[in-house]
N, C-alpha and C positions, 0 to 999 in steps of 0.2 A: 503492499498499500504505501509507503514513504518514497519506496521509488517513483511511483509513478508518479505521484505530486511534487517532485523534485523539479522537472523540466517546469511544470507549470509555474512554481515558486518561482523559477530562477528568470523565467521570462515576465512575469511580476514584478520584480525588482527591477528586471532591465526598463521596463515602460515607465517606473516610476521613477526611476536615474531618469530616463530622458525627460519625462513629466518635467520634474523637477527643475535639469539642465536648459530645458526650453522656457522657463518661467523669469530668466534674464535679471535682473539687467544683465548687458553686455558690451563689450567695447570693441562695437561694431568698426570704427573709425581708426583705432590704434591708439597712437596719441603723438603728439610730435614734439620738438623743440624748435627755442626761438633766442636769438640776441647774444649766444653766449660769447665771453669773453673768458680771462685767464680764472676768473676765480667766481664765476655765476651764470646759469642759463634760466630760462624759465619753460619749464612741461605745461602741455595742455594736454586733454582729452576729454571724450564726451561719451554718456552711456546711452546705450540702443536698445531698444526692444527686441531685438533679432542679431544674431553673432554677422551674418551677411546679410547683404541687401536684398531684396527683391527679385529674383532672374524673371518671374513669370508672370509681371502683371503687364496691362496694356500700355502701348506707345500713348503718348499727349498726342494730342489733337496741332496742327500745326496752322494759326490763321493767316490772311494772306498779309503782304506788306501796309494794305489799307485797313482792313482789319484793326493789323496790332498799332496802329499811328492811332486809331479810335480807343481803342482801351486805354491805350498812354495815356492820352488825353484824357476819357472820362474817368479814369482811377476807380472802376466801381470793383470792388472782391467777386460779385455775384458772378459778374461777367466777364474779367478775368478768367475763372477758373473752368465758365462755364464753352466760353470759347477754346480750352485746351484739355479740359479732362473729358472723356467720353461718358457720355449719359449712363448712370447706374454704379459709378464708380467715385472711391475718392483717392485722394492725394495719396495716402496711405495706402493705396494697394497699385498704384504705379509703378512700372517696373523703375527697379534703381531705388525704392523708396528703400530708406534708412530709421525709422523714426527714433526718436530720443524718448528717454524711459528716467523717471524721478532715481536717486538710490543714494549707496555712499563710495567714496572710492578712499583707497588707503594707499601712499605710497613711499617706498622704501628705495634708495639710489646708494651704491657704495662706492667704490674704483674695484675695475678688476680684479688688482692684483692685491687687493689689502680687503676683503670682504667686513671685516671688522672695522673700518670707519662707517659704517653706517649712519647716513641720514632716514629717517623716519618719522615722516609725514603721518599723523593718527586719522582715524575715518571722518572723512567730510562731506557733505552733501553737496552734490552738483545743483545748478543755478538753475533752475525749470525757466526762468524768466530771461535766459540766455542759452538757450537750445540744449540744456542738461550738460554745460559743460563746466568745466573748473581748470584751472592752473593754479601752479605754484612756482615762485623765485627760490631756487636753490642757491644760496650764499656758500660761502668758504671754502670753497671749491678748490683742487690743486690745479694748475698748468700742466698740460701735453698730459694727458691721464684720459684713458676710457673708462670710462662709470657705466653700471650696468643699471637698468631702472627694472623695477617690477611693480605692476600695478595690479591690486586686487577689487573687485566690483561687490558690492552685496546690494539688498534691500533696504532703503532705513530700517535702523535699528535692529536689525538680524542680524545674527552670528555668522550665517554660512554662506560661505565666502559662493559669488554665482558665476563670475568669470575672472580671468588672470590675465595679464600679457606681460613679458619681456622685452626689452631691447639694450639699445645704449646710445651712448654718446662721447664724443671727444672734446676736450677743452683744448683753447689754441696753445701753443707753446709760448715761453716767455720770451719779449723782445729781442735776449742778449742770444736764444736759442740757434744755434746752427743745423738744419735739417733741412729735409725735401718734404714739401707741402703739395699734395694733388687736391684740384678744387673741381666743382663742375656748376657751373651759369645757366639757366633755362627760362626762358619765358611763352605764354600763349598756350594754355592745355582748356579743351573741353570736351567735357564728357562726349558729345556726338561725332567728335571728332578725334577720338580714340583710337588708335589702331590695332588694339587689339581688344577685339568685342566683351572678352571675359575679365581682362586682366589689368586692361587700361592701357596708356600709354607705354611704347617697349622703352622710351629713353631710359626709364625707371631701371630694367633689368639690367640693359647697358651700361652705365652711370657707376650702378653696385659691382658689377665686374671690376672697375678700375680702381676700387676701393678710394674713393676720395673723403678728405679730411673733413669738408665741408661743400654744404651746395648751396648758391645764392639761389631763387626766386624770384624773377625781377618785376613779377605782374602778371595780371590776367591771367591768374591760378584756375579761374574761371568766367564765364561769359555771363550775364545775367540777361544781357540783352539779343542773345540769342535764340531761335527757337527750343523746345522738349525740356523745360518748358520757357517763354519769355515770363522771367524773372521779377514781375510788376508788383507784387506783394512781398514783402519780409517772410512770411512763410516760404513763399516759392525759394527765394534768396535762401535760405536757411536746407531748401529740400537740396539742393542743386550741391552747396557744401558738404552735405550727409552721403550722396552722392559719388563725387568725385573721391572722396577720402576714405570709401568705403571699398573702390579699385583694389583689389590684392596686389597691383605690383607699387604704386600709390604709398599703402598703407605697409608694406613689405620696409620700403624704401626710409620712409619717413621714421618710423622706429626706431632706425640703427645709424643715421645719418645726420650729423649736425647741421640743423638748417638754419639761415635767414630768409623770414617772410616781407617780401613786398610788396605793395601792391599799382596799381595802375586804374583806366579808367572803365574797363568793363567787371571788376570787382570791386566799385565804389558805387556804381551804377550802370552808367551806359558809354558808348565810345563819346569820346572827347569830353567827358564830364567835369562839369566846373562849379564853382559854388550860385548858389541860388536856382539851381537844377532839379529837377525831380525823374522818377523814373515812377510812370503808374500811383500807386502812393506810398512810396519810398523816396523821401527827403534827402539832398545832397548830406544834412548831419547824422542821417538815420546811418545812410550808407557807409560814411568814414568809422564812424561807433560799433559797425557791425564788424566790420573786418579788424579795427585794433582794438576792441574790449572785449570780443565776443569768440570771433571762430580763427582766430590765429593766436599766439605768444604775444603779450603786451609788454610794453615799454616806457617810461614815462614818455619819452621824447621817441617819434617815430622815425628816428636817425641816430647812425651811432657810428665809430671808427672804431675797427679791431685790429692789433698787429697779431699777425701769425707767424712768429719768427722775426729771428734779426735782418730777413731779407722782404718779406711783404708783410703790406697793410692795406687793408682794405676800408671802401667808406662805404655806407649803405646810405644811397639819397632817398629821401622821401619828394614825390613829385604831386600831391594832390592836396595836403593838410593846406599849402600856405601858399597856395595859387591863387592868380587872377583871374579873371573871365576870359575866356580865349577871344572876345568880341570886343572887350576894350581894348581903347587906342594905345599903338604901342610905344613905348617912352621908358624915361627913368623910375616911372614906378607902377611898371605892369614887369610883373614875375612869376615863376613857378616854383623855386626854390623857397622864394621869401627870403627876406634878408638877412635873416638870422641866421640860418642855415646855411646859407651862401658865404656870410662872414666868417662862419666856424670851419666853414671847408677851406676855405684861405689861409685862416689861418693853421689848423691843423697838418694842410698839407706843408706849409712851411718850415714847421715845428719837427715834421716826421725825419728821421734819418736811414729811415727801410729804405733800402736797394730799390725795391717795385711798390707803387704804388699803382692800387685798380680803384677809381671811382664807379661805384657801380651805378648807374642809374634804371630808373622804369623806362624813359626813353631815349631818342636819339640826342645829342648834343652835336652831335659832327652833320650827321647824314651821310650820303643826301639821302632825299624823303618825294615825299609826291608834291604835286607844286597845288594840289588843291588841299591838301592837311594842315590843320591850325593849331597844333594841340604840343609842339613840341619846341627844344630851341634852334634846331634846324628847318622849322618852318618861317617864313614871313615875319608871322604874327606875332613873334619870340624874338625878332632880331636884334633888339636892343640890349636886351640883356643876355645873348645868345654870345651875341660878341665880344659883353665883357669879360664872361667864364670863357672863351676860348683864347682872349689875348692874354689874358692871366695867366693858363694853362701854356702858353707856349712858352714860356720861362723855364721849364721842366723838361728835362730830356729820360724822364723815369716813370710819368706818369700817364696811363693807359684808361681809355671809359670802355666800358663793357655794359652794353644796352639791351635791352630786351623790347617790346612793343611791336615792331616789324618783324614780317612774317615770313623775311627771307634771310638768310644768311650772307654775312659780310664782311671785309674787312677795308675800312678806309685810313689814308693818309694824306691826310692835306699837302699837297708839293712845297719842298720847299720848307715845312714846318716841320716839329717834333710831334704832332699832333695824330693821334691814332684811336680808331674808334672800331670794337669789333659787336657785333649785333649778331646774337646769340643764332636766331630765327626760333620757329613753330617748334613747338614738340612733335608733331607728326608733318607724314608728307600731305596729307589733306587739308590740313590747318595752312599751309607755305600757301602763301598768293601775295597780290601787290604790286608785283615789280614784275618786267620781264626779265627773263636769261639774256636776252640781247642787248642790254640797256648797261652796258659797262661804262659807267664814269672815270675822267681821269683820273681820279681820286678813289676811287674803288683797286683794291689791290690784288681783290677777291670776291665773287658773286657767286651766290648758289641758290637759288628758289626751290629749295626744300626742307625739310624738317631734320633736325637733329639737335645737338647743344653743343655748349661752349666748356672744353676741358684746359684747365691750365695746369702748370707743373711751374715751382719755384725750388731751382737747386743750386748745387756746384759741382763744377767740373773742372780738373784742371787747374784750379786756382782762379776761376772765374765762376761770376753769379751770375746764375742762368734764368730768364722767363721765359717757356713756350707754351702759347697761347694757341690752341686747337680746336676747329671746327670737327665736329663729329656728324655721321650720320645718325640715325636710329637704330641703327643696331651696334654703333662704336667704331665703325669706319673713319679712320682721320683722313678728313678730305682736303686740309689746307691746314698749314702750320707756319705760323712766324716765332723765333728764335732770338731774343733781345738781349745782350751781354753788356754785364757793366763790369 
């Protein structure tokens, strides 16, 4: 009799275990880090109802361009959802959905080679008013150290752990430290334009194989104003973040690589966004808050400079928070970076003794760009401040601009100057557009209208300090390289 019941009891226990596991909360978006320096970092995570995104839901309806303009103008949530979600379905049921869930999270962090130096953050509730997210700033870290991060989730007030995740990050080396440093810089990712329908963007797998010390995402991390869906409400904006960060390639990469997240127009509101604009029901101010204070690791200032050893220093520039309206007349008062950030950049560039200095910008400073664009320093509408910045940078022979925003890969060197700019290119081939492969300008050292990323290495060889900047395709193959020697 006991033998007859044993398989049934075992089956029941398995079913109860599965049911318990399915109750959540889970950590379906993994975790991110941000703003790392030698002694601190910010860790971000979010709790979810499900461990993986919904793979079986219907796709969003796509309004016509005229319907989209009307939905934007009327800003009526009911109309916005009715035009994009099929009858009989809710947003939670749509393909890609990864809904949030209340609960508590505990964080443990320790050096890989010294588990005894543990930092423990006790159980704390996620913020249901900020999309069920939570952040911690970790201080008193050691330079050039790989840290392990372990997160546990549970229902509020319960003892049982419902989900766990682990990963890592590395702090930058001291300013006097000499070692090889590898990094990657990317831009322009959009869920519908991913090149692996199941896993996400292939570049994340390719970049991970190069073991980067850090990544900089220059913005346009997602596109609110592109279809499937047009994110004309805060709920739809959050849906897009939840979905793209539930992709396995993205989630796996970000949980184990030191990252600096920047923002640009499409992940604030819409194309060429500036103060005073709205997108559907969402104001400019809310767009900034959602990015800066909710969906990404937060910092007191949205810009920062970080030394990565003796030979490399990077500047993370902010291109939206301080800008004038694109439509303002050009002149001394019109700005993108803002006076305070610009003065900070000029001062800290002068003070730095790094062999190589990378100014990382969400958008071009040199270009060239298309004549009809009106959003960046290479456009005529910001020429006054653009000329001021370019003139200042000419005094250096070791400052290089790396930028996102443009959907093609390029290297620009203005003839007769030390000004160099490296455009990373979009994150997939299907996202590459906006320039003709046959339109090589005199300042172009390289032009490729395909997807990929920028990879960099700072190293010493035969007593020389070297910087290699390489454009890679989505599979990680190097398609162009420039090497600079000091």
